[in-house]
Backbone of each chain as ProteinMPNN parsed JSONL, in Angstrom:
{"seq_chain_A": "MGKVKLKYFSRIRETIGKTSELVEIKSTNIQDLIEELQAMGEQYSVLKGRDFAVYSAIDQNIVTDVKTSIEGATEIAFFPPMTGG", "coords_chain_A": {"N_chain_A": [[115.854, 99.783, 148.588], [113.268, 98.957, 149.413], [109.731, 98.562, 150.159], [107.758, 101.399, 150.848], [105.434, 103.385, 152.664], [103.935, 106.188, 151.376], [102.825, 109.378, 152.334], [100.617, 112.056, 151.794], [99.708, 115.457, 152.35], [97.363, 118.213, 152.539], [98.059, 120.922, 150.344], [99.942, 119.383, 148.84], [98.837, 116.904, 148.802], [96.566, 117.433, 147.274], [97.761, 118.25, 144.796], [99.253, 116.034, 143.987], [97.287, 114.228, 144.006], [96.507, 112.09, 145.636], [96.077, 110.484, 148.786], [97.732, 108.643, 149.968], [100.254, 106.169, 149.195], [101.771, 103.072, 148.318], [105.085, 102.511, 147.747], [107.802, 101.177, 145.843], [111.104, 101.837, 146.63], [114.385, 103.134, 146.028], [116.073, 105.002, 147.118], [117.96, 106.465, 149.817], [117.796, 108.758, 151.366], [115.855, 111.643, 152.102], [116.107, 113.759, 150.186], [117.077, 112.379, 147.868], [115.05, 110.669, 147.508], [112.877, 112.396, 146.773], [113.817, 113.192, 144.369], [113.938, 110.674, 142.989], [111.11, 110.121, 142.926], [110.216, 111.783, 140.929], [110.129, 110.549, 138.441], [107.688, 109.284, 138.464], [105.87, 111.048, 137.59], [104.85, 114.375, 136.491], [103.472, 115.708, 138.464], [104.675, 115.258, 140.866], [106.668, 117.074, 141.182], [105.936, 119.026, 142.807], [106.939, 118.294, 145.281], [109.475, 119.25, 145.289], [109.449, 121.744, 146.37], [109.237, 124.402, 145.325], [107.311, 126.347, 145.289], [106.384, 126.594, 147.871], [107.567, 125.856, 151.136], [108.549, 122.413, 151.792], [107.745, 120.011, 154.111], [108.895, 117.029, 155.815], [108.049, 113.931, 157.313], [109.43, 111.186, 158.927], [108.426, 108.056, 159.677], [106.66, 109.238, 161.463], [108.185, 111.286, 162.754], [109.122, 114.531, 162.574], [111.268, 115.896, 160.212], [113.955, 118.085, 159.395], [116.2, 118.245, 157.857], [117.017, 117.492, 154.655], [118.835, 115.54, 153.991], [118.536, 113.561, 155.786], [118.551, 110.252, 156.804], [116.481, 107.619, 155.386], [116.505, 105.011, 155.651], [115.225, 101.925, 156.495], [112.775, 102.982, 157.139], [109.165, 102.891, 157.4], [107.109, 104.55, 156.792], [106.59, 107.622, 155.11], [105.995, 110.954, 155.222], [104.783, 113.86, 153.483], [104.387, 117.352, 153.58], [102.993, 120.698, 153.519], [103.916, 123.987, 155.018], [102.757, 124.184, 158.461], [99.645, 124.996, 159.756], [98.204, 125.481, 162.279], [96.005, 125.966, 165.207]], "CA_chain_A": [[115.543, 99.796, 149.925], [112.075, 98.232, 149.616], [108.509, 99.275, 149.985], [107.521, 102.389, 151.939], [104.212, 104.017, 152.502], [104.189, 107.671, 151.273], [101.544, 110.081, 152.779], [100.567, 113.448, 151.353], [98.703, 116.279, 153.037], [97.082, 119.581, 152.115], [98.276, 121.247, 148.946], [100.698, 118.374, 148.251], [97.816, 115.833, 148.497], [95.775, 117.951, 146.11], [98.547, 118.228, 143.584], [99.6, 114.579, 143.635], [95.945, 113.508, 143.8], [96.375, 110.817, 146.476], [96.359, 110.677, 150.219], [98.867, 107.8, 150.31], [100.55, 105.115, 148.183], [102.869, 102.154, 148.639], [105.994, 102.551, 146.617], [109.058, 100.495, 145.962], [112.054, 102.9, 146.467], [115.858, 102.784, 146.123], [116.799, 106.151, 147.807], [118.268, 106.306, 151.24], [117.505, 109.882, 152.106], [114.679, 112.399, 151.573], [116.398, 114.476, 149.036], [117.199, 111.447, 146.753], [113.589, 110.117, 147.295], [112.086, 113.373, 146.006], [114.373, 113.037, 142.944], [113.419, 109.39, 142.43], [109.725, 110.156, 142.661], [109.993, 112.587, 139.674], [109.841, 109.611, 137.329], [106.383, 108.865, 138.553], [104.898, 112.044, 137.001], [105.255, 115.747, 136.799], [102.849, 116.279, 139.647], [105.581, 115.108, 141.96], [107.613, 118.194, 141.249], [105.492, 119.841, 143.982], [107.839, 117.99, 146.359], [110.735, 120.065, 145.252], [109.331, 122.955, 147.252], [109.571, 125.703, 144.618], [106.159, 127.303, 145.601], [106.289, 126.674, 149.343], [108.412, 124.823, 151.869], [107.934, 121.043, 151.978], [108.311, 119.27, 155.282], [108.586, 115.59, 155.772], [108.115, 113.138, 158.594], [109.771, 109.788, 158.791], [107.818, 107.268, 160.746], [106.005, 110.195, 162.442], [109.091, 112.222, 163.275], [109.329, 115.56, 161.569], [112.688, 116.129, 159.886], [114.214, 119.343, 158.77], [117.334, 118.039, 156.981], [116.696, 116.572, 153.539], [119.739, 114.433, 153.914], [118.22, 112.572, 156.785], [118.345, 108.796, 156.297], [115.198, 106.996, 155.493], [116.71, 103.593, 155.683], [114.409, 101.17, 157.518], [111.506, 103.634, 157.336], [107.986, 102.284, 156.812], [106.148, 105.583, 156.384], [107.223, 108.96, 154.956], [104.888, 111.935, 154.981], [105.14, 115.087, 152.929], [103.332, 118.365, 153.815], [103.424, 122.18, 153.554], [103.961, 124.588, 156.35], [101.61, 123.882, 159.203], [98.805, 126.27, 160.183], [97.242, 124.996, 163.334], [95.598, 126.94, 166.118]], "C_chain_A": [[114.211, 99.03, 150.367], [110.857, 99.134, 149.547], [108.286, 100.216, 151.155], [106.162, 103.026, 151.589], [104.443, 105.58, 152.508], [102.793, 108.267, 151.598], [101.684, 111.484, 152.348], [99.507, 114.196, 152.064], [98.591, 117.618, 152.366], [97.293, 119.82, 150.657], [99.015, 120.143, 148.202], [99.718, 117.194, 147.89], [96.971, 116.262, 147.279], [96.479, 117.8, 144.836], [98.818, 116.842, 143.103], [98.291, 113.783, 143.365], [95.74, 112.181, 144.508], [96.624, 111.215, 147.887], [97.595, 109.9, 150.644], [99.115, 106.833, 149.159], [101.724, 104.307, 148.688], [103.825, 102.129, 147.502], [107.335, 101.935, 146.871], [110.183, 101.638, 145.685], [113.483, 102.322, 146.647], [116.578, 103.782, 147.067], [116.958, 105.82, 149.264], [118.184, 107.596, 152.01], [116.374, 110.74, 151.401], [114.965, 113.113, 150.286], [116.462, 113.571, 147.734], [115.78, 110.842, 146.494], [112.859, 111.113, 146.478], [112.51, 113.321, 144.52], [113.801, 111.76, 142.239], [111.888, 109.475, 142.102], [109.294, 110.976, 141.396], [109.624, 111.756, 138.51], [108.429, 109.122, 137.315], [105.307, 109.828, 137.93], [105.302, 113.375, 137.44], [104.57, 116.355, 138.017], [103.682, 116.163, 140.861], [106.602, 116.138, 142.108], [107.129, 119.142, 142.411], [106.402, 119.586, 145.225], [109.191, 118.701, 146.442], [110.693, 121.348, 145.994], [109.649, 124.253, 146.602], [108.516, 126.734, 145.041], [105.999, 127.553, 147.082], [107.141, 125.547, 149.878], [107.725, 123.488, 151.989], [108.625, 120.467, 153.138], [108.083, 117.83, 155.137], [108.736, 115.012, 157.196], [108.416, 111.726, 158.301], [109.218, 109.018, 159.934], [107.326, 108.166, 161.914], [107.024, 111.056, 163.23], [109.41, 113.25, 162.258], [110.805, 115.8, 161.5], [112.854, 117.404, 159.121], [115.386, 119.261, 157.68], [117.005, 117.07, 155.89], [117.698, 115.421, 153.312], [119.489, 113.371, 154.965], [117.955, 111.175, 156.226], [116.95, 108.336, 156.412], [115.314, 105.51, 155.466], [115.944, 102.943, 156.831], [113.112, 101.84, 157.801], [110.381, 102.855, 156.755], [107.04, 103.357, 156.303], [106.878, 106.936, 156.237], [106.139, 109.898, 154.496], [105.476, 113.231, 154.391], [104.048, 116.158, 153.143], [103.903, 119.747, 153.796], [103.486, 122.735, 154.888], [102.665, 124.397, 157.071], [100.914, 125.139, 159.673], [97.742, 125.912, 161.179], [96.726, 126.212, 164.264], [94.318, 127.656, 165.74]], "O_chain_A": [[114.084, 98.554, 151.495], [110.878, 100.24, 149.007], [108.583, 99.885, 152.303], [105.797, 103.182, 150.424], [105.014, 106.166, 153.428], [101.756, 107.738, 151.197], [102.75, 112.078, 152.504], [98.464, 113.619, 152.371], [99.521, 118.113, 151.729], [96.805, 119.07, 149.812], [98.752, 119.959, 147.013], [99.8, 116.604, 146.813], [96.728, 115.465, 146.373], [95.918, 117.288, 143.867], [98.626, 116.525, 141.929], [98.256, 112.818, 142.6], [94.973, 111.31, 144.097], [97.32, 112.195, 148.151], [98.384, 110.328, 151.486], [98.285, 106.697, 148.26], [102.576, 104.822, 149.413], [103.45, 101.768, 146.386], [107.942, 102.114, 147.927], [110.163, 102.281, 144.636], [113.738, 101.285, 147.259], [117.561, 103.433, 147.721], [116.22, 105.029, 149.851], [118.466, 107.591, 153.208], [116.042, 110.515, 150.237], [114.144, 113.079, 149.369], [115.97, 113.958, 146.674], [115.418, 110.559, 145.352], [112.226, 110.706, 145.504], [111.7, 113.394, 143.596], [113.29, 111.787, 141.12], [111.455, 108.935, 141.084], [108.174, 110.855, 140.899], [108.868, 112.205, 137.649], [107.969, 108.597, 136.301], [104.126, 109.517, 137.774], [105.935, 113.594, 138.473], [105.012, 117.375, 138.546], [103.452, 116.888, 141.829], [107.366, 116.111, 143.073], [107.908, 119.96, 142.9], [106.614, 120.46, 146.066], [109.89, 118.737, 147.455], [111.717, 121.984, 146.238], [110.257, 125.13, 147.216], [108.843, 127.917, 145.136], [105.529, 128.614, 147.493], [107.398, 124.517, 149.255], [106.524, 123.398, 152.244], [109.852, 120.407, 153.217], [107.177, 117.41, 154.417], [109.422, 115.531, 158.076], [107.727, 111.1, 157.495], [109.531, 109.321, 161.085], [107.533, 107.903, 163.099], [106.686, 111.509, 164.324], [109.914, 112.926, 161.183], [111.507, 115.896, 162.506], [112.014, 117.771, 158.3], [115.493, 120.085, 156.772], [116.731, 115.905, 156.177], [117.443, 114.482, 152.558], [120.199, 112.366, 155.001], [117.201, 111.002, 155.269], [116.276, 108.609, 157.405], [114.319, 104.81, 155.276], [116.022, 103.374, 157.981], [112.36, 101.342, 158.638], [110.556, 102.203, 155.726], [106.223, 103.066, 155.43], [107.661, 107.338, 157.098], [105.458, 109.654, 153.5], [106.569, 113.641, 154.782], [102.876, 115.872, 152.899], [105.094, 119.967, 154.017], [103.146, 122.051, 155.854], [101.595, 124.428, 156.464], [101.523, 126.174, 159.941], [96.543, 126.033, 160.928], [97.075, 127.362, 163.999], [93.864, 128.536, 166.471]]}, "seq_chain_B": "MLNKIIVAVQKSDFDLNSEMETLKLKTEKAGAVVIFVGKVRDLEDDKLKYLEIESFEELAKSQIKEICDDAANKWDLEYILVKHRFGRLKINDNIVLVITSSKHRKKAYEASEFIMEYLKSNVPFWKKEVADKTQRWVENS", "coords_chain_B": {"N_chain_B": [[107.262, 115.32, 186.994], [104.448, 116.54, 185.497], [101.33, 114.957, 185.738], [98.892, 115.511, 184.89], [97.979, 115.958, 182.121], [96.169, 116.547, 179.333], [95.372, 115.601, 176.104], [93.889, 116.011, 172.961], [92.944, 115.269, 169.603], [90.436, 115.894, 167.531], [87.232, 115.378, 165.917], [84.822, 116.275, 166.983], [83.037, 118.749, 168.889], [84.015, 120.665, 171.817], [83.152, 121.01, 175.297], [82.971, 123.635, 177.365], [81.966, 123.977, 180.026], [81.899, 121.35, 181.061], [84.565, 120.676, 180.855], [85.699, 122.399, 182.669], [84.615, 121.445, 185.018], [85.738, 118.94, 185.199], [88.381, 119.674, 185.452], [88.398, 121.04, 187.942], [88.11, 118.898, 189.753], [90.637, 117.978, 189.776], [92.398, 119.872, 190.508], [92.836, 121.137, 193.104], [94.671, 122.723, 194.364], [95.137, 124.827, 192.826], [94.763, 128.259, 191.905], [94.361, 129.733, 189.626], [92.991, 129.719, 186.373], [93.498, 129.538, 183.007], [91.795, 130.039, 180.069], [91.818, 129.497, 176.707], [90.276, 129.934, 173.695], [90.195, 129.144, 170.312], [88.438, 130.253, 167.414], [86.456, 129.917, 164.426], [86.596, 132.519, 162.116], [84.971, 134.974, 160.082], [85.82, 136.124, 156.716], [87.656, 139.056, 155.672], [87.148, 140.232, 153.08], [85.476, 138.597, 151.734], [82.811, 136.189, 151.836], [82.844, 133.578, 154.116], [82.303, 130.236, 153.464], [82.841, 127.679, 154.649], [85.424, 126.343, 156.855], [87.898, 124.169, 156.173], [89.657, 121.858, 158.035], [92.481, 120.065, 157.917], [94.261, 117.188, 159.13], [97.162, 115.555, 160.411], [96.657, 113.119, 162.177], [97.809, 111.34, 164.166], [100.452, 112.229, 164.378], [100.068, 114.963, 165.021], [98.895, 114.747, 167.491], [101.059, 113.682, 169.022], [102.949, 115.697, 168.717], [101.583, 117.823, 170.014], [101.45, 116.745, 172.521], [104.148, 116.754, 173.216], [104.833, 119.488, 173.36], [103.189, 120.223, 175.463], [104.439, 118.806, 177.551], [106.832, 120.154, 177.595], [105.965, 122.679, 178.425], [105.032, 122.117, 180.881], [107.378, 121.402, 182.214], [108.605, 123.906, 182.181], [107.016, 125.725, 183.442], [105.37, 125.869, 186.5], [102.884, 123.98, 186.603], [99.514, 122.996, 187.311], [97.669, 121.699, 185.72], [97.148, 120.821, 182.333], [95.394, 121.194, 179.307], [94.795, 120.376, 176.0], [92.798, 120.633, 173.196], [92.201, 119.969, 169.89], [90.456, 120.609, 166.941], [89.435, 118.991, 163.838], [88.27, 118.782, 160.411], [85.239, 119.853, 158.841], [84.392, 123.134, 159.42], [82.185, 125.739, 160.549], [81.503, 129.405, 160.435], [82.262, 130.857, 163.512], [82.363, 128.41, 164.834], [84.104, 126.381, 167.247], [87.664, 125.943, 167.298], [90.022, 125.372, 168.567], [91.022, 124.453, 171.923], [92.694, 125.561, 174.769], [93.646, 124.969, 177.93], [95.179, 126.065, 180.85], [96.43, 125.666, 184.111], [97.355, 126.989, 187.198], [98.961, 127.712, 190.421], [99.042, 130.486, 190.779], [98.158, 133.296, 188.614], [100.087, 134.153, 186.618], [101.871, 132.103, 185.607], [100.111, 130.447, 184.372], [98.994, 132.025, 182.379], [101.351, 132.593, 180.84], [102.168, 130.082, 179.965], [99.945, 129.295, 178.457], [100.064, 131.041, 176.284], [102.563, 130.285, 175.204], [102.056, 127.65, 174.414], [100.032, 128.096, 172.474], [101.436, 129.612, 170.541], [103.258, 127.764, 169.583], [101.481, 125.802, 168.547], [100.602, 127.095, 166.277], [102.507, 126.834, 164.198], [103.825, 124.457, 164.273], [102.528, 122.015, 164.539], [100.977, 119.441, 162.781], [98.474, 120.609, 161.174], [96.282, 121.834, 158.725], [94.741, 124.562, 157.212], [91.938, 125.266, 155.093], [90.347, 127.828, 153.512], [87.112, 128.106, 152.411], [85.239, 130.072, 150.476], [82.641, 132.317, 149.192], [83.544, 133.501, 146.785], [86.154, 132.683, 146.463], [88.731, 130.147, 147.112], [91.19, 129.046, 149.421], [94.325, 127.856, 150.692], [95.258, 128.485, 153.936], [97.958, 130.58, 154.91], [100.699, 130.972, 157.167], [100.937, 134.024, 158.878]], "CA_chain_B": [[106.53, 115.493, 185.79], [102.945, 116.759, 185.649], [100.603, 113.824, 185.105], [97.51, 116.026, 184.457], [98.105, 116.562, 180.785], [95.143, 115.96, 178.462], [95.532, 116.205, 174.708], [93.003, 115.377, 171.96], [92.763, 115.762, 168.274], [89.113, 115.344, 167.393], [86.256, 116.099, 165.025], [83.728, 116.81, 167.71], [83.248, 119.992, 169.639], [84.275, 120.529, 173.227], [82.232, 121.734, 176.137], [83.754, 124.354, 178.375], [81.579, 123.65, 181.379], [82.318, 120.02, 181.498], [86.02, 120.684, 181.007], [85.976, 123.133, 183.913], [84.188, 120.59, 186.182], [86.817, 117.899, 185.31], [89.568, 120.334, 185.961], [88.264, 121.397, 189.372], [88.283, 117.789, 190.51], [92.003, 117.536, 189.853], [93.355, 120.963, 190.702], [92.363, 121.824, 194.26], [95.664, 123.628, 194.836], [95.326, 125.893, 191.767], [93.813, 129.363, 192.029], [94.206, 130.34, 188.364], [92.691, 128.862, 185.135], [93.448, 130.38, 181.815], [91.165, 129.237, 178.944], [91.982, 130.058, 175.368], [89.506, 129.264, 172.591], [90.344, 129.71, 168.972], [87.227, 129.984, 166.712], [86.42, 130.234, 163.005], [86.128, 133.854, 161.837], [84.628, 135.294, 158.692], [86.822, 136.817, 156.053], [87.517, 140.537, 155.518], [86.721, 140.648, 151.72], [84.696, 137.524, 151.099], [81.962, 135.465, 152.83], [83.344, 132.251, 154.364], [81.269, 129.084, 153.516], [83.297, 126.797, 155.736], [86.868, 126.212, 157.01], [88.246, 122.769, 156.255], [90.942, 121.725, 158.716], [93.105, 118.751, 157.635], [95.233, 116.917, 160.119], [97.916, 114.288, 160.452], [96.155, 113.005, 163.499], [98.746, 110.734, 165.094], [101.613, 113.143, 164.52], [99.546, 116.069, 165.615], [98.726, 114.43, 168.953], [102.38, 113.546, 169.616], [103.524, 117.029, 168.741], [100.982, 118.588, 171.047], [101.863, 116.216, 173.796], [105.544, 117.222, 173.454], [104.84, 120.904, 173.847], [102.572, 120.249, 176.83], [105.53, 118.348, 178.494], [107.814, 121.232, 177.679], [105.32, 123.719, 179.207], [104.927, 121.539, 182.313], [108.704, 121.514, 182.805], [109.082, 125.282, 182.187], [106.239, 126.426, 184.419], [104.859, 124.953, 187.621], [101.396, 123.961, 186.265], [98.668, 121.982, 187.91], [96.797, 121.079, 184.731], [97.145, 121.364, 180.891], [94.465, 120.518, 178.413], [94.685, 121.005, 174.566], [91.944, 119.87, 172.282], [92.21, 120.652, 168.601], [89.459, 119.917, 166.083], [89.672, 118.991, 162.405], [87.027, 118.572, 159.665], [84.617, 121.057, 158.166], [83.783, 123.962, 160.489], [81.55, 127.012, 160.06], [81.854, 130.62, 161.248], [82.038, 130.746, 165.007], [82.635, 127.078, 165.467], [85.363, 126.247, 167.977], [88.708, 125.203, 166.567], [91.092, 124.815, 169.541], [90.868, 124.807, 173.352], [93.879, 125.395, 175.574], [93.454, 125.316, 179.341], [96.336, 125.92, 181.713], [96.013, 126.023, 185.471], [98.505, 126.98, 188.158], [98.598, 128.302, 191.717], [98.764, 131.928, 190.55], [97.849, 133.457, 187.196], [101.177, 134.486, 185.697], [102.426, 130.932, 184.972], [99.07, 129.919, 183.569], [98.936, 132.915, 181.159], [102.532, 132.468, 179.956], [102.119, 128.723, 179.396], [98.9, 129.288, 177.458], [100.569, 131.747, 175.104], [103.579, 129.488, 174.701], [101.483, 126.511, 173.699], [99.345, 128.544, 171.215], [102.51, 130.01, 169.537], [103.762, 126.465, 169.063], [100.445, 125.135, 167.747], [100.334, 127.813, 164.969], [103.348, 126.486, 163.111], [104.634, 123.258, 164.526], [101.625, 120.878, 164.652], [100.41, 119.199, 161.442], [97.052, 120.912, 160.803], [96.268, 122.747, 157.562], [93.346, 125.126, 157.079], [91.553, 125.777, 153.832], [89.132, 128.648, 153.571], [86.242, 128.065, 151.283], [84.355, 131.218, 150.582], [81.759, 132.499, 148.056], [84.211, 133.713, 145.502], [87.478, 132.082, 146.407], [89.17, 129.154, 148.166], [92.693, 129.087, 149.501], [94.987, 127.336, 151.928], [95.766, 129.57, 154.863], [99.424, 130.572, 155.249], [101.058, 131.671, 158.418], [101.343, 135.425, 158.681]], "C_chain_B": [[105.045, 115.56, 186.052], [102.233, 115.606, 185.019], [99.171, 114.249, 184.697], [97.593, 116.745, 183.123], [97.048, 115.853, 179.928], [95.248, 116.514, 177.045], [94.574, 115.355, 173.793], [93.05, 116.075, 170.636], [91.4, 115.072, 167.718], [88.204, 116.139, 166.42], [85.189, 116.86, 165.82], [84.079, 118.032, 168.477], [83.612, 119.718, 171.044], [83.326, 121.334, 174.05], [82.973, 122.325, 177.325], [83.364, 124.035, 179.763], [82.046, 122.348, 181.924], [83.807, 119.937, 181.678], [86.412, 121.27, 182.302], [85.653, 122.155, 185.145], [85.255, 119.489, 186.371], [88.09, 118.459, 185.921], [89.487, 120.547, 187.464], [88.42, 120.154, 190.288], [89.739, 117.408, 190.712], [92.971, 118.659, 190.202], [92.924, 121.786, 192.004], [93.378, 122.851, 194.799], [95.919, 124.764, 193.918], [94.31, 127.02, 192.027], [93.581, 130.083, 190.693], [93.888, 129.311, 187.284], [92.559, 129.779, 184.035], [92.812, 129.54, 180.708], [91.292, 130.102, 177.716], [91.096, 129.225, 174.465], [89.745, 130.041, 171.282], [89.114, 129.352, 168.154], [87.321, 130.387, 165.295], [85.894, 131.653, 162.868], [85.816, 134.031, 160.307], [85.824, 136.074, 158.068], [86.61, 138.339, 155.861], [86.768, 140.905, 154.182], [85.938, 139.539, 151.004], [83.848, 136.909, 152.208], [82.407, 133.955, 152.992], [82.135, 131.274, 154.341], [81.609, 128.089, 154.639], [84.896, 126.816, 155.728], [87.083, 124.705, 157.07], [89.608, 122.587, 156.927], [91.278, 120.188, 158.472], [94.139, 118.496, 158.686], [95.947, 115.605, 159.879], [97.784, 113.898, 161.897], [97.195, 112.445, 164.526], [99.947, 111.655, 165.494], [101.196, 114.397, 165.328], [99.495, 115.832, 167.14], [100.081, 114.319, 169.65], [103.084, 114.849, 169.769], [102.913, 117.916, 169.836], [101.445, 118.151, 172.471], [103.289, 116.672, 174.267], [105.564, 118.657, 173.94], [104.246, 121.033, 175.196], [103.67, 119.791, 177.924], [106.501, 119.433, 178.624], [107.22, 122.355, 178.605], [105.318, 123.252, 180.745], [106.271, 121.6, 182.98], [109.118, 122.957, 183.017], [108.287, 126.058, 183.276], [105.656, 125.431, 185.402], [103.318, 124.879, 187.435], [100.748, 122.802, 187.002], [97.911, 121.161, 186.865], [97.054, 121.688, 183.295], [96.174, 120.544, 180.054], [94.532, 121.251, 177.052], [93.84, 120.07, 173.769], [91.856, 120.586, 170.977], [91.293, 119.901, 167.661], [89.94, 119.923, 164.596], [88.295, 118.702, 161.681], [86.483, 119.907, 159.181], [83.913, 121.888, 159.276], [83.22, 125.235, 159.812], [81.91, 128.251, 160.928], [81.401, 130.445, 162.654], [82.229, 129.492, 165.621], [83.967, 127.095, 166.189], [86.376, 125.504, 167.161], [89.615, 124.512, 167.649], [90.754, 125.265, 170.979], [92.173, 124.541, 174.06], [93.557, 125.856, 177.007], [94.734, 125.04, 180.132], [95.931, 126.331, 183.122], [97.256, 125.982, 186.343], [98.075, 127.613, 189.522], [98.2, 129.766, 191.528], [98.736, 132.162, 189.086], [98.989, 133.588, 186.243], [101.658, 133.21, 184.934], [101.427, 130.325, 183.963], [98.892, 130.708, 182.263], [100.181, 132.605, 180.256], [102.564, 131.09, 179.335], [101.131, 128.608, 178.304], [99.438, 129.943, 176.175], [101.679, 130.88, 174.449], [103.068, 128.308, 173.89], [100.721, 126.953, 172.382], [100.349, 128.926, 170.169], [102.989, 128.773, 168.83], [102.763, 125.825, 168.133], [100.339, 125.774, 166.367], [101.215, 127.234, 163.879], [104.121, 125.182, 163.253], [103.772, 121.947, 164.737], [100.956, 120.644, 163.282], [98.903, 119.343, 161.341], [97.25, 121.908, 159.625], [94.825, 123.19, 157.383], [93.105, 125.635, 155.705], [90.229, 126.554, 153.998], [88.353, 128.546, 152.292], [85.215, 129.052, 151.339], [83.47, 131.342, 149.292], [82.509, 132.642, 146.845], [85.54, 133.02, 145.365], [87.675, 130.87, 147.38], [90.64, 129.13, 148.187], [93.175, 128.461, 150.835], [95.554, 128.43, 152.672], [97.268, 129.451, 154.985], [99.657, 131.398, 156.494], [101.483, 133.033, 158.135], [102.48, 135.761, 159.657]], "O_chain_B": [[104.477, 114.722, 186.753], [102.497, 115.287, 183.86], [98.372, 113.438, 184.227], [97.324, 117.94, 183.005], [97.074, 114.626, 179.836], [95.217, 117.724, 176.823], [94.515, 114.13, 173.901], [93.176, 117.297, 170.548], [91.326, 113.863, 167.504], [88.379, 117.329, 166.16], [84.717, 117.92, 165.41], [85.25, 118.336, 168.702], [83.521, 118.562, 171.456], [82.732, 122.281, 173.536], [83.522, 121.612, 178.166], [84.218, 123.835, 180.626], [82.515, 122.233, 183.057], [84.287, 119.212, 182.55], [87.308, 120.774, 182.986], [86.382, 122.117, 186.136], [85.63, 119.144, 187.492], [88.76, 117.844, 186.751], [90.444, 120.249, 188.178], [88.806, 120.295, 191.448], [90.087, 116.659, 191.625], [94.187, 118.468, 190.203], [92.692, 122.992, 191.926], [93.021, 123.732, 195.581], [96.801, 125.587, 194.163], [93.145, 126.758, 192.33], [92.71, 130.948, 190.61], [94.425, 128.203, 187.27], [91.71, 130.67, 184.015], [93.267, 128.426, 180.448], [90.919, 131.275, 177.704], [91.15, 127.995, 174.461], [89.562, 131.25, 171.139], [88.738, 128.18, 168.187], [88.215, 131.162, 164.955], [84.853, 131.976, 163.44], [86.337, 133.332, 159.438], [86.691, 136.593, 158.77], [85.476, 138.817, 155.893], [85.887, 141.765, 154.173], [85.777, 139.578, 149.784], [84.14, 137.092, 153.389], [82.321, 133.189, 152.033], [81.14, 131.438, 155.048], [80.761, 127.725, 155.454], [85.547, 127.229, 154.769], [86.51, 124.033, 157.928], [90.609, 123.109, 156.438], [90.519, 119.264, 158.764], [94.833, 119.416, 159.117], [95.429, 114.685, 159.246], [98.61, 114.245, 162.742], [97.407, 113.02, 165.594], [100.348, 111.816, 166.646], [101.924, 114.822, 166.225], [99.992, 116.63, 167.934], [100.235, 114.817, 170.766], [103.733, 115.115, 170.781], [103.625, 118.666, 170.504], [101.75, 118.924, 173.38], [103.569, 116.917, 175.441], [106.291, 118.97, 174.883], [104.702, 121.836, 176.011], [103.755, 120.346, 179.02], [106.995, 119.647, 179.731], [107.927, 122.892, 179.457], [105.59, 124.02, 181.668], [106.342, 121.825, 184.188], [109.898, 123.24, 183.927], [108.837, 126.937, 183.94], [105.493, 124.253, 185.085], [102.573, 125.64, 188.051], [101.371, 121.775, 187.27], [97.552, 120.015, 187.137], [97.153, 122.903, 183.126], [96.17, 119.315, 180.121], [94.369, 122.466, 176.938], [94.116, 118.875, 173.669], [91.456, 121.75, 170.958], [91.349, 118.673, 167.593], [90.744, 120.763, 164.191], [87.298, 118.413, 162.344], [87.177, 120.922, 159.128], [82.996, 121.421, 159.951], [83.657, 125.706, 158.762], [82.527, 128.138, 161.988], [80.309, 129.954, 162.94], [82.269, 129.416, 166.849], [84.885, 127.788, 165.75], [86.048, 124.569, 166.43], [89.898, 123.314, 167.624], [90.247, 126.369, 171.179], [92.716, 123.439, 173.978], [93.234, 127.023, 177.231], [95.29, 123.943, 180.091], [95.151, 127.269, 183.287], [98.087, 125.079, 186.245], [96.916, 127.992, 189.689], [97.176, 130.223, 192.036], [99.236, 131.326, 188.332], [98.857, 133.149, 185.101], [101.827, 133.268, 183.716], [101.788, 129.794, 182.913], [98.669, 130.135, 181.197], [100.037, 132.386, 179.053], [102.993, 130.983, 178.186], [101.379, 127.923, 177.312], [99.254, 129.398, 175.087], [101.703, 130.771, 173.223], [103.585, 128.008, 172.814], [100.774, 126.274, 171.357], [100.154, 128.603, 168.997], [103.109, 128.751, 167.605], [103.126, 125.354, 167.054], [100.025, 125.092, 165.392], [100.768, 127.13, 162.737], [104.975, 124.863, 162.426], [104.324, 120.903, 165.086], [100.422, 121.587, 162.697], [98.155, 118.368, 161.41], [98.213, 122.673, 159.558], [93.872, 122.411, 157.392], [93.938, 126.359, 155.159], [89.216, 126.071, 154.503], [88.859, 128.858, 151.214], [84.326, 128.944, 152.183], [83.589, 130.502, 148.401], [82.186, 131.965, 145.868], [86.006, 132.792, 144.249], [86.893, 130.64, 148.303], [91.299, 129.184, 147.148], [92.537, 128.537, 151.885], [96.278, 129.256, 152.117], [97.799, 128.352, 155.145], [98.943, 132.347, 156.815], [102.31, 133.25, 157.249], [102.974, 136.889, 159.663]]}, "name": "protein", "num_of_chains": 2, "seq": "MGKVKLKYFSRIRETIGKTSELVEIKSTNIQDLIEELQAMGEQYSVLKGRDFAVYSAIDQNIVTDVKTSIEGATEIAFFPPMTGGMLNKIIVAVQKSDFDLNSEMETLKLKTEKAGAVVIFVGKVRDLEDDKLKYLEIESFEELAKSQIKEICDDAANKWDLEYILVKHRFGRLKINDNIVLVITSSKHRKKAYEASEFIMEYLKSNVPFWKKEVADKTQRWVENS"}
């Protein structure tokens, strides 16, 4: 698929140890991307959402379905449940 | 569509008096102004050192703008302002300001609550409480 910028926030940022990174990916949806990223290290298992729900945003649009296509995306963000206000 | 919608995601504090003065210049037909301020509170069983608020700024701003547009469509409002802070805040520091204004109070009250409910779990902010004995990411209750 090409290079995409991955962004991490909050607990996910702390676990992965980065705020963002540019990664060459093959996956075409969020679910496959999370699987693909597992090869980069065990810290990426946080994205599987076992301890808390993991949300994602494709080019700054929040998506709820992990099967959502990421084809053509330039930025994908991962973050835990939001706690504003 | 209401064109008096102001949204900001910022590090700096906000000033209620100056916000009111700005509002008055643009809302001569409104008789009600509801102001909600969320501020940092101390913990029940530990002493808070500071609250760290992380944000996905661009997305937060667009999500807030979207909910303000929804509120403007749902209630007949004269003015909506939402300013949400991020960064390191201490006890009693302001976190969020929501101002809604309408001809009569009911719509402004309802819109204010609607916006705050949405902000709690749909806008990308995350709070970390750093206290004397512990530190933890806040979870929605």
